[in-house]
C-alpha positions in Angstrom: -20.7 -17.4 -8.6 -17.7 -17.4 -6.3 -16.4 -13.8 -5.9 -12.7 -13.8 -5.3 -11.0 -10.4 -4.9 -7.7 -8.9 -3.8 -7.4 -6.8 -0.6 -5.0 -4.6 1.3 -3.7 -7.0 4.0 -2.8 -5.8 7.4 0.5 -7.5 8.2 3.3 -7.5 10.8 6.1 -5.1 10.2 9.2 -7.3 10.5 11.4 -4.3 11.3 9.4 -3.8 14.5 8.6 -7.4 15.6 11.8 -9.2 14.4 11.6 -12.8 13.4 8.1 -13.4 12.0 8.3 -17.0 13.2 7.8 -15.7 16.7 4.5 -14.0 16.0 2.5 -16.6 14.0 0.4 -19.4 15.7 -1.9 -22.2 14.8 -5.7 -21.5 14.6 -7.3 -20.8 17.9 -9.2 -24.1 18.1 -6.1 -26.3 18.2 -4.2 -24.3 20.8 -3.9 -26.0 24.2 -3.5 -24.0 27.4 0.2 -25.0 27.5 0.6 -23.8 23.9 -1.2 -20.6 24.7 1.3 -19.9 27.5 4.3 -20.7 25.2 3.0 -18.4 22.5 2.6 -15.6 25.0 6.2 -16.1 26.1 7.5 -16.3 22.5 6.7 -12.7 21.6 4.8 -9.7 23.0 3.3 -9.5 19.6 2.3 -13.1 19.0 -1.1 -13.4 17.3 -2.4 -15.6 20.1 -3.1 -12.3 21.9 -5.7 -11.5 19.2 -7.2 -14.9 18.4 -7.1 -16.5 21.9 -6.4 -14.0 24.6 -6.0 -15.3 28.2 -6.9 -11.9 29.8 -10.3 -11.4 31.3 -12.9 -10.1 28.9 -11.1 -11.7 26.0 -12.9 -9.9 23.2 -12.3 -6.5 24.7 -8.6 -7.4 25.3 -8.2 -8.5 21.7 -9.8 -5.3 20.4 -7.5 -3.1 22.5 -4.5 -5.0 21.4 -5.4 -4.8 17.7 -5.9 -1.0 18.0 -2.6 -0.6 19.8 -0.6 -2.6 17.3 -2.1 -0.7 14.4 -1.5 2.7 16.1 2.2 1.8 16.9 2.9 0.4 13.5 3.4 -3.2 14.6 0.7 -4.0 12.1 0.5 -1.9 8.9 -1.7 -2.0 5.8 0.0 -3.0 2.5 0.1 -0.2 0.0 -2.1 -1.8 -2.6 -4.6 -4.6 -2.9 -3.2 -8.0 -3.7 -3.8 -11.7 -3.6 -1.4 -13.6 -1.4 -0.1 -17.0 -2.7 0.6 -19.2 0.3 2.6 -22.4 0.2 3.1 -24.7 3.1 5.9 -27.4 3.0 5.5 -30.0 5.7 6.3 -33.6 6.7 4.0 -36.5 7.6 4.8 -39.0 10.4 6.3 -41.4 7.8 8.9 -38.7 7.0 7.6 -37.9 3.6 7.7 -34.2 2.5 4.7 -32.5 0.9 3.7 -29.0 -0.3 0.2 -27.5 -0.3 -0.5 -24.3 -2.3 -3.4 -21.9 -2.2 -4.3 -18.2 -2.3 -5.3 -15.9 0.5 -8.1 -13.6 -0.8 -11.4 -12.1 0.0 -14.2 -14.5 -0.8 -17.7 -13.2 -1.2 -20.0 -14.2 1.6 -22.8 -16.4 0.3 -25.6 -18.1 2.2 -25.3 -21.8 2.1 -28.6 -22.0 0.3 -27.1 -20.5 -2.8 -24.8 -23.5 -3.3 -21.8 -21.4 -4.1 -20.2 -22.0 -0.7 -20.9 -25.4 0.9 -20.2 -26.7 4.4 -19.3 -30.4 5.0 -19.7 -30.8 8.8 -21.9 -29.7 11.6 -20.7 -27.1 14.1 -20.9 -26.5 17.9 -22.8 -23.5 19.2 -20.1 -22.5 21.8 -17.3 -21.7 19.4 -19.7 -19.8 17.2 -20.7 -17.6 20.1 -17.1 -17.0 21.0 -16.1 -16.1 17.4 -19.1 -13.8 17.0 -18.1 -11.9 20.2 -14.5 -11.6 18.9 -15.7 -10.3 15.5 -18.0 -7.8 17.0 -15.2 -6.4 19.2 -12.4 -6.3 16.7 -14.3 -5.9 13.4 -11.5 -7.8 11.7 -10.9 -11.2 10.2 -7.9 -12.5 12.2 -7.6 -15.9 10.6 -8.6 -17.2 7.2 -11.1 -20.0 6.6 -9.9 -22.8 4.4 -11.9 -23.5 1.2 -11.5 -26.1 -1.6 -12.5 -26.1 -5.2 -12.0 -28.7 -8.0 -10.2 -27.8 -11.2 -8.5 -31.0 -12.5 -5.0 -30.8 -14.1 -4.6 -27.1 -13.1 -1.9 -25.7 -10.8 -2.8 -22.5 -9.0 0.8 -21.5 -8.9 0.8 -21.3 -12.7 -2.5 -19.5 -12.9 -1.3 -16.8 -10.5 2.0 -16.6 -12.2 4.0 -17.0 -9.0 7.8 -16.9 -9.4 10.8 -15.6 -7.7 11.6 -15.1 -4.1 8.7 -15.0 -1.6 7.6 -12.0 0.3 8.3 -13.9 3.5 9.5 -17.3 4.6 9.0 -18.8 8.0 10.7 -22.1 8.9 9.3 -23.6 12.1 11.3 -25.9 14.4 9.2 -29.0 13.6 10.1 -28.7 9.9 7.0 -26.8 8.6 7.8 -24.0 6.2 5.4 -21.1 5.3 6.1 -19.0 2.2 4.0 -16.1 1.0 4.1 -14.2 -2.3 2.2 -11.0 -3.0 0.3 -11.1 -6.4 -0.4 -7.5 -7.6 -0.3 -7.9 -11.3 -3.8 -7.0 -12.6 -3.8 -9.7 -15.3 -2.8 -12.4 -12.8 -5.3 -11.3 -10.2 -8.0 -11.2 -12.9 -7.0 -14.7 -14.1 -7.3 -16.2 -10.7 -10.7 -14.5 -10.1 -12.0 -15.7 -13.4 -10.8 -19.2 -12.9 -12.6 -19.5 -9.6 -15.7 -17.6 -10.4 -17.6 -20.6 -11.7 -16.4 -22.9 -8.9 -18.2 -24.3 -5.9 -16.2 -23.6 -2.7 -16.2 -26.4 -0.2 -15.3 -25.3 3.4 -12.5 -27.6 4.6 -11.8 -25.7 7.8 -13.4 -22.7 9.5 -17.1 -23.5 9.5 -17.6 -21.7 12.8 -16.0 -18.5 11.5 -17.9 -18.6 8.2 -21.2 -19.0 9.9 -20.2 -16.3 12.3 -19.5 -13.9 9.4 -22.9 -14.5 8.0 -24.5 -13.6 11.4 -22.3 -10.6 11.7 -23.2 -9.4 8.2 -26.9 -9.7 9.0 -26.4 -7.8 12.2 -24.6 -4.9 10.5 -27.0 -4.5 7.7 -25.7 -2.0 5.1 -22.4 -1.7 7.0 -22.0 -5.5 7.1 -19.0 -7.1 5.3 -19.6 -8.6 1.9 -16.6 -11.0 2.1 -14.5 -13.1 4.4 -10.8 -13.8 4.5 -10.2 -17.1 2.9 -7.4 -19.5 1.8 -8.5 -21.3 -1.3 -6.8 -24.4 -2.6 -7.4 -26.8 -5.5 -8.5 -30.2 -4.2 -6.5 -31.7 -7.1 -3.3 -30.4 -5.5 -1.0 -33.3 -4.6 -0.2 -31.9 -1.2 -3.8 -31.9 0.2 -3.8 -34.3 3.2 -6.7 -35.3 5.4 -5.8 -37.0 8.7 -8.2 -39.0 10.8 -10.0 -37.4 13.8 -10.1 -40.0 16.6 -12.5 -39.7 19.5 -11.4 -39.8 23.1 -14.0 -40.5 25.7 -13.6 -38.3 28.8 -16.6 -39.6 30.8 -17.1 -43.0 32.3 -18.2 -45.8 30.0 -21.5 -46.4 31.9 -21.0 -50.1 31.3 -18.5 -52.6 32.6 -15.8 -53.4 30.0 -17.2 -57.0 29.7 -20.8 -55.7 29.2 -19.6 -53.1 26.7 -17.9 -55.8 24.5 -20.9 -58.0 24.8 -23.1 -55.1 23.5 -20.6 -54.5 20.7 -20.8 -58.1 19.5 -24.6 -57.7 19.1 -24.0 -55.2 16.2 -20.4 -55.5 15.2 -17.9 -58.2 14.2 -15.2 -57.9 16.9 -11.6 -59.1 16.6 -8.4 -58.5 18.5 -6.6 -55.4 17.2 -3.9 -56.4 14.7 -0.9 -54.4 13.8 -1.0 -52.2 10.7 -3.3 -49.7 9.1 -7.1 -49.8 9.5 -9.0 -51.2 6.5 -11.9 -49.2 5.2 -15.1 -49.7 7.2 -13.3 -50.5 10.4 -13.1 -48.8 13.8 -10.5 -49.5 16.4 -11.7 -49.5 20.0 -9.0 -48.9 22.7 -10.0 -49.8 26.3 -7.9 -50.0 29.4 -7.6 -53.7 29.3 -8.2 -54.6 25.7 -8.0 -53.3 22.1 -10.3 -54.5 19.4 -11.2 -53.8 15.8 -14.9 -53.7 14.9 -16.8 -53.9 11.6 -20.5 -53.0 11.4 -22.9 -55.8 10.8 -26.6 -55.7 9.9 -27.8 -54.4 13.3 -25.3 -51.5 13.3 -26.1 -50.6 9.7 -29.9 -50.6 10.4 -29.4 -47.9 13.1 -28.1 -45.5 10.4 -30.3 -46.6 7.5 -32.2 -43.3 7.5 -29.0 -41.3 6.8 -28.3 -40.3 3.2 -26.1 -42.8 1.4 -23.1 -40.4 1.3 -23.2 -40.0 5.1 -23.9 -43.5 6.2 -20.9 -44.8 4.3 -18.6 -42.8 6.7 -16.9 -44.5 9.5 -17.6 -41.5 11.7 -21.4 -41.8 11.0 -21.2 -45.5 12.0 -19.3 -44.7 15.2 -21.7 -42.0 16.3 -25.0 -43.4 15.0 -24.4 -47.1 15.8 -22.1 -47.2 18.7 -21.5 -44.0 20.8 -25.1 -42.8 20.9 -27.2 -46.0 21.1 -24.8 -48.2 23.1 -23.0 -45.7 25.4 -25.4 -42.7 25.4 -22.5 -40.5 24.5 -23.0 -36.9 23.3 -20.4 -34.9 21.3 -19.6 -32.8 24.4 -18.4 -35.9 26.1 -15.5 -36.3 23.6 -12.1 -34.9 22.9 -10.3 -35.3 19.6 -6.9 -36.2 18.3 -5.5 -37.1 14.9 -2.5 -39.0 16.3 -2.8 -42.7 17.0 -0.1 -42.6 19.6 -1.9 -39.8 21.5 -5.1 -41.9 21.5 -3.3 -44.9 23.0 -1.5 -42.8 25.5 -4.7 -41.1 26.7 -6.3 -44.4 27.6 -3.1 -45.9 29.1 -2.7 -42.8 31.3 -6.3 -42.7 32.4 -6.9 -39.3 30.7 -9.6 -41.0 28.6 -11.8 -44.0 29.4 -11.7 -45.2 25.8 -10.5 -44.2 22.4 -12.1 -44.8 19.0 -9.8 -44.7 16.0 -11.2 -43.9 12.6 -10.0 -43.8 9.0 -9.9 -40.3 7.4 -12.6 -39.6 4.8 -11.1 -39.0 1.3 -11.4 -35.5 -0.3 -13.7 -37.1 -2.9 -16.0 -38.2 -0.1 -16.0 -34.7 1.5 -16.9 -33.3 -1.9 -19.7 -35.8 -2.5 -21.3 -35.1 0.9 -21.2 -31.3 0.2 -22.7 -31.7 -3.3 -25.5 -33.9 -1.8 -26.3 -31.0 0.6 -25.5 -33.2 3.6 -23.3 -32.7 6.7 -20.9 -34.9 8.5 -20.8 -35.1 12.3 -18.7 -32.4 14.0 -14.9 -32.9 13.8 -15.1 -35.4 11.0 -12.0 -34.2 9.1 -8.6 -32.8 9.9 -7.0 -31.1 7.0 -3.2 -31.1 7.7 -1.4 -28.9 8.3 -3.4 -26.1 9.8 -3.0 -22.7 8.3 -0.9 -20.3 10.2 -2.6 -17.4 11.8 -0.7 -14.1 11.7 0.4 -14.0 8.1 -2.3 -11.6 7.0 -5.3 -9.9 8.6 -8.3 -8.3 6.9 -10.3 -5.3 8.1 -13.1 -6.0 5.7 -15.5 -6.6 8.7 -14.6 -3.3 10.3 -17.4 -0.7 10.1 -16.5 2.7 8.8 -17.0 4.3 12.3 -14.1 2.2 13.7 -11.7 3.3 11.0 
């Protein structure tokens, strides 16, 4: 069963740091070098100094900073355990406004073999090593993972009894608004925990951090944490948005453009790239001198026939298994990623990428089906938008007693 429990959050003291909007940041893995510098300049207490320090010996620097902020009162523990209802209001590129709700809590750590918590995509070893070093040094969960569950026709806001003014509200300059309520009522906390106890939790974002927490728990033995900081949202929420994750090739094609298109035509139907959205089952290929839309044919589908049905139906599986790997010899490390069509086109036009491959986003239902089948998508298959803000709450659940 999924174990959801309240916790005493470590939070910024607004009286000491001022505008809370200056201290939050996106998750570490989407922060560019330029963004890192801008976040450092925004506030001496910005959370980037914990989650992505630029100082030498980053993990030791983060640990020193965390200890100093706790000692000085920049960060302080809330007086009592709580769940934290977190609502994000945001806009999409078409101008439409949306709202995604969820709850920040402690989620019991479970091995994937139990089926209680399920991953949906493969992970890279490098980020896991980095996150493990950071967790060992700080003994704290600095950002939540993002988990989904499925409870049709139920709104978490109503289950948690959320009403009234939020504990905090942060409006960012690009229009995103973060609101946080503290839920301390015992009946409401118990109702949320009970509602989620029978649910399967699907990891939407934070696979590296979840796997790292499992390793850290094993290392610590009896002192290891039994939970992880998590944001849980109902996949039936209307504000749940998945954007595509396009691939940018940052190494040479290894084929001439003409030879590459000829190889494509052996396995794909190839047509000039039309205007408008991509239909299901299509991949757009952007090259320096041409842009085409490709649909897999028998030869392409044969290359991924051994994959489970839920996986081989994915555009990303077709791209990697039938195009990038067999035709171009491309490995995941040769790629960069973006969820913006415009950035993909600009990267090729500017020469920053030698090619771009634009995909359709998988549906939430597809992600759930892959998880339930016990399968994994390729790395960076989904981009749940928007990203959760880091810096709203921290959890010391992973801190061994000797550290305090």
